[in-house]
N, C-alpha and C positions, 0 to 999 in steps of 0.2 A: 724252545718255545714247540717245535714240532716233533720232539720225543714221541708224545703220543700217536702220533700220524705217520711215525717213519716207517712200521710195516706195511702200508698202505702206501706208501709214495714207494719205496723198495721192490713193491709186485708192480707197480706204475712204471717204474724204469725200467724194470727186466722183463715185461712183458711187450711195451710198447714204446721200449728205447727211448725215453726222453729223461733230458735229462733233470736233474733234482728240482732246480729252482723253480722248471714248467710245471713240473706236477705240483708242488707245493703252488703255486698260481692257479693254477687248475682245481686245485682240492678246496680253495678260498671260495672260489665262484661258485664252485657247486653245493658247497656249504651254504652259502649266501641266499643263492636260489631257494635252497629247502627252507632258511629259515624264516625267506618271505613270502613263500607260499602258505608256510602253517601259520605265521600270521596273520595273513589275509583270512584265511579259512576260520582262526576264532575270532577275528572282528567281525566278521561276516556272518558267524553265528550268534555271539555273543551280544552285540547291540542291538537286536529287538528284544530278545530276552529282557537285557538291562532296562528299556525303555516300560516294559510291564510292572518294574518294581514301583514300591510307592516311594524311593530316593527318586529326586527329581532332578540330581545330578551326577550320578554315574555312567548315566548315558553318554554324557556330556564330553565327559574324561575320554573316554572309547570314542566317540568320532573325531575328537580333538587330536587325539595322539596315531590316528588311524595312517593317514598321510606322512605326517614327520617322521613316524619309525621309520615305513617301510624306506624314507630317504634315508634317515641315517645308517639301518643296514647296507643299505650298498655303498654309501660313502665309507663305512666303516671296513665294507671287504674290499673295497678300492685303495684304502691306507694299508690296508694288511697284506696289500700285493705289494706296495711299495716298501712295505716294511723288508716282505721277501727278495725284493730286486736289490734293498738295501745291503744285507747281508753276505748274500750272491757277489756283486762288483764291490763289497767293504768300501762301501761309502760311509762314513762314519760322520761328517758334519751334517746328514740327513735326519740325522735319529732326532735332534732336538727340535726340530722343525716339525716332523712328525707328531711328537707328542704335544706341540702347543695346538697344531693342525687338529688335532682330536677335541681338544679342548673346547679350542674356539668355535669346531663344528656343531660339536654337539650341544654348546651354550646357544647357539646360534638357533640350531633347530627346538631347541627345547624353550627359548622364547617364541618362537614362530607357534608350536602346540599349545605356547599359555595365551596368546593374541587368538588363535582362534577359539579356545576356551572361554575367554572374556566375552568374547563374541558371540557364541552360541548360548553363555550365561545372559547376556541383554536380550536374547531371545526368548528364552524361560520364563525372565523374570516378567516380560511385556506377557505372554500366552505362555498361563502353566498347563501340566500337560491333564487332559480330560477327566475327571474325578476326582483331582487332588483338590486338595483342603486351601490349598497355599491362593490367595487371594494375590489377581494380577497388578502390577506396578504400571505407573503411570509409564509412557513413551520416555518422555525427558530425564525422571531421575532415573530411570533403566538406564539410558542413554551417558549419564552424570558419570554412574556406578561404574558403568565398563570402560569409560574414559579415565578414572581414576585407578581402577586395577590395569589397565594397558598402561599408563604412566609407571605403576611401578612395577611391573613387570620388565620394564623397559631398561628402568636405570637399575633394580638387582642385577640383572644377565648383564648389563653394560659393565656395574662395576666387578663382576664375577670374572666377565671378559678381561679387563684389564689386569686383575688380579693374576690371573693365567698367564699373562704377556711380560709378567715380571713389574709389572709397575704396583707400585705399595699403596695400598688405601692412606695411608700417612699422608704420602707426597700430594696423592689427591685430594685430601683434605685442605693442607696445605696452598694450594694451587686455587681450590676453593677459597681460601682466606682471603689471599694473594690479590687472585686474576680474577675473582670472583666479583669485586667493585668494579674492577674493569667492563667483565661482562654484560653485569648488571647494567652500567650506564648505558653500552654500545646495544644491548637488548633489550632498553627499560620499554620501548613499546608493544615489543611483545610480551614481556611479563605484563602489562598493562591489560593487553587482549586475553592473557591466559586467566588473570584475574578477573576480568572481568566476564569472561565466559564461566569461571566459577560461581560467580556473584548470582549471574541468570538461572543457573543451575539449580542453587537454593531458594532465591527468593522466589524463581518463577512468575517475573512479571508478563510472559507469556511463553506459550508452548508451539511445537511444530502441528502448524494448520491454522494457526490463530490469524485473523484480521485484525491488523495493528497500524496504527496512523500516528504521523508528529506532523503537527501545521506546522512547527517551526523551523522545521529542515524540510518540509515538502514529501515525506515518505508515507507510503501508503500501498500496504499488499497482504500477502500472505506470508507466513514464515514458512520457509522449504527445510532448512536445515542450521541446526544452532552447535556452531563450533569451537575449539578453542579459542581460537583466534577471527574469525568472520562469522558472522550470520547471515545468511541467506534469505533476501525478500523477494518474492516475484508480484510486480506489482500489476494490476489490473488490466496491463497494454502488455501482459504477457515479458517485460524486461525484468532480467533480476538484476538486484541491487546486492551488494557486499557491503556491507558495514561491521567497524571494526567491533570488538565488544566494551571496547573501551569508551566509545559513544554514548553509552546505553547510560552510564555513571552519570553523564550531566543532560540527558536528554528526557523531555517530559513527553511521554508516548501512553498514545491512549487505546483501548484494547475492548474496540465495540462486540467481540466475539463474546465477552461475557455479560453482556447487557439484559436484562431482564425481561426487558418492555424497548420496543421501538414506541418514541413519541410523538404525536399527531398536534402542529398546533400551527393553525391557520388565522388567518385576519379575512373576516367577510365584511364586504362595504357595501351601502345599503342609499340608496338616493336618501338629500333631507328630506323631498316630499313624502318618503315613506316611515317620519317617526312615528305616526302613533303606531304602524303596525310592528313595530322593533317587541314590542313586549309578547305577543304571541310569536312570532319567528323563533325569538331565544328558545320559548318553552318547548316548541316543536323541535328545534335541533337538539337539546335537552333528551328530551324523550325518546328522539330516534338513536341518538349516541346509547343511553341505558338499556336499548332493545338491541342494539347489534349484535351480531354474533361474536364478531372481531376484535371487540373491545373489553379490555380488562376491567370490567367494572369494580374490581378492590383496589383500583390505582385513583386518582384523583379526575373528576371529568369537572372542565371548567366552560360555561358557555355565558358570556356575558357584553354586554354593551358597554366600549374600552371607554372609546371618546369620540368628540368631534374632530372629524379630520379636514383637511382644505377641502375636500371637496366631496366627502360620504359620509356618512356615519360609519362607523368600524365595532364590527362585532368579534370576537376571540372564540375561538374551537380549539377546545386543549383537552388531548385524551391521550391512554396509550395502548399499542397494540399488544393483544397477546403473543405474537411472532416475535420472533428477532431476525426472520429471513427477509432480506432486503426487497425480494420479488413478491412476498405475500405481503409485505407489508405498503408495498407500491400498490397492488389490488384492491387491499383495503382501503388505502389514500382517495383512490380513486371513487370507489363506490361512494364514499362518504360523502366527496366534494358534489358529484351528481346528486345526491338527495337533498343535500342542503339545498342545490338551484330547485330543486323540484319544490321545497316548502317554502323558499322564497315566492315561487309563483304562485301558489296556491293562497298565498298573504294578499296577493294584488301586489306583490311589492317587486323590485325590479332593483339587479348589480347597478353599482354606479359605476361612470365613466368618468375620469376628466372633463369635466364641459364649461362655458363660458356663455354669457349673456350681453350681448350688446344692444345699449338704449339708446336709441335718437330723437332728438329733440323735435317736436312740430315746428312746420313753418309759418313764419313771422306775418301775421295780415297788415295792412295796412287801408287807415280807415280813413273818410272824407271829412272829419271832425277837424282836420287840421286847423289851426288858427290863422290868419292872414300872415303872421310875420313868420311862421314855420314853413308856410308855403312858398315866401319872398326867399328863406333862406333855400329854401329845397331848391329853388327856382335859380339862384347864385349856385348854388352848389354845382347844378347841371351843366351852368352853361360853362363851371370852370371845367368839368369834366369834357365838354366839347370840345373846348380849347385845346385842351391835353391832347384828344382822341386825334383831333386835327393835325397838331404838330406830330404825330405818331405818323400819322396816315402818310403827311410830307414827307418824313424821314424813311417811312418804310418804301414810299412810291420811290425815292431816290436809289434805294437800294436794294429794289424788290426785282432787278433782272436775274436773281438764281433763285426766285422762287418759282414752283410751278403752277400751272395754271389752275391745278384743283385747289389751294389752297382758298379763294375766295367760295368755291362753293362749300368749303367745311368750316367756314367762318360765316355764312350767311345766317343760320336760326341763330348763332349767337349774337350778332349783328343786330337784324332785325326786331329779337327782344328786347335790343338795348336801346332800340330807337321808339319802340313802344314805350321803353322808362321817360326816353325824353319827351316825345308828347305828350303823355299823359303829363308831367311835369307841365310843359307849356301850356296846355289846358286849363289846371291849376291857376298858374299863374294870372290868363288871360280873365279866366271869370272872376278871381281876387281884383284885377284892375277893374272890372267893367261895374263892380259892388262899389267900391270907392268911386268912380263919379258919377253913380248915381246920387251917393250918400252928399257930394260936392253940390250937388244939384237941387236937392232937397234943401 
């Protein structure tokens, strides 16, 4: 193996007095260093040149191979040094392990280079080089393509590693047939999330950066990442939500980011006393909406007297904004509502508030045209009232030790009014009896 370098090693051994195996290890390290420097110079000079070509994939391969290749050179040099040590110390059982180590390490570094190439490919699909005719691809589609290619690279390299370790592909297939069923049951949730993520990438109900909401699950926020197992959504209070992809297969989801307009739907309430001014108010509001700069006149605009409410006349204002930005829509809505208020005031109308009216019946007047019988009945009723009041007063007098002295003062107005009623009744009774005596004398 080292026959080609035997003159160099003999010269090193005779000149420096080193053993042959040490000279061989030194020679391997020197050659590895030289090759590493040459590869670095080549990649350093070749990368910028390939970026200027019409092909947009060649520079990706150079960038993907740059670091793994340098690591591979040094690892192979180290394994070659171990081979020299094995020959010198005659360690035969290491030979098979060294060959397997070379294959496994080479395949792992190849997989690393492939994954780096896939990552660079994703960026190049989204951002093609300047002046190139290729159209940029959306980030979600590029991410899906990159993930599929990465999965293919991992599976293929994994099978090659198993084959280099002595595992037969047929045995792997047999294990996949028998044990795959058990693995499928054990990892059914993971597989469901995997296929759920695949469906999201294919159907594209939302993309990274979209504002999504689900009223039934209380989910609302901005999509930050769509993975193979989870989708990360950042809520408006800056909390991250991690949702399994399988949940989106049975989830009703809204995507307000894909709206063409934002809708303005308001109810304006006027007083019932302004019903004659409703027609003018409606026409003025409609004219204002037609002339408003932020209202989309290509969409439907409705301003109508809708119904008689419980306490107001209800008018609907229905229009669409040109913008879909939430902050700009709120500014437009505020301006329209203030203009509606000005229109209502200009037509000598007022906005209605819930109100109630209380009607109180007038006082009952007592006239002097009562008959003698009615007067007699009134006098008897007055006497009965006096008897009851005297009994109540006697009872209150027996238990009045607990009353305060201020009680008679509080009851004085009420008592004086009652006394006046009794006096009036007595006067009417006396007048009636005098009239009756005069009639008898006659």
